C-alpha positions, 0 to 999 in steps of 0.5 A: 618242202616247197618254198614260194616267193611272191612278187607283184606279177609272178610267183617263184618256187624253190625246192631246196635239195639237201644242204647243197649250195649253188653259189659260185666259188670265188678264189681269193688271191692268197689262196691261188698258188702259182707254179711254173710248168715246162712242156717239151713239144718234141714229137707232140701233136699240135692240137692236143698239146695246145689243149693241154697247155690252155687247160693249165693256163686257165687252171682247170686242173686245180680244185679252186678253178673259177671260169671268171678268174685267173687261177692258172699257172705259167707254162714254158713250151720248148722245142716248138719247131719239132711239133707234129701234126696229123694228116696233110696239115703241113701243106694244107693248113694256111695262116692268113695275114691281111695288110688292109690294102687291096691285094694284101692277103698273105697266105702262109702254110704251116710248113713254112711257118714252122721254119720261120716262126715256130713260136707263133704256131703254138701261141696261135693254137693255144690262143684259139682255145682261150676265152676271147676277152680280157681274161684270155689276153691275160692268160696268154701272157703267161705262155712262153714258147721257145723254138729250141730247148734253151730258155731263160726261166731256170730260176723259176724252177719249172716242173716238167709236165709230161704229156703222153703222145696218145693223150 
């Protein structure tokens, strides 16, 4: 069955495919169930951990996922200073910080960053995997990173999220 629509200049044809609807699903605020997850970063590979955490923050593991909505959960990452990397990234990966003054470029390796600010390493990796807009900024606020096992969110009763080492 061919359906045609005519306008002033063009004609549009539409072929219906069964009973399928091509509409974008929009989750209602009352349908979104927010949960808290806790992830242990000890001996985890940085990039794989960040990809999994970013997916949970966006809500891609839920049925009601919409790319333009915040349907994700809160994530707590503990033991950030014990995260691992592959290859020679500890000495070759560089974090750049520029002060906007001449000669104000500060270069810091991953190894020294893990000693000084281990939370920043994971936050920076997850931030690179989120959208670069207001939604991404909102999602990043739901990430909490702590260098050791101590965290102040036990009242939220977070579920332990297992991430396989080879995942």
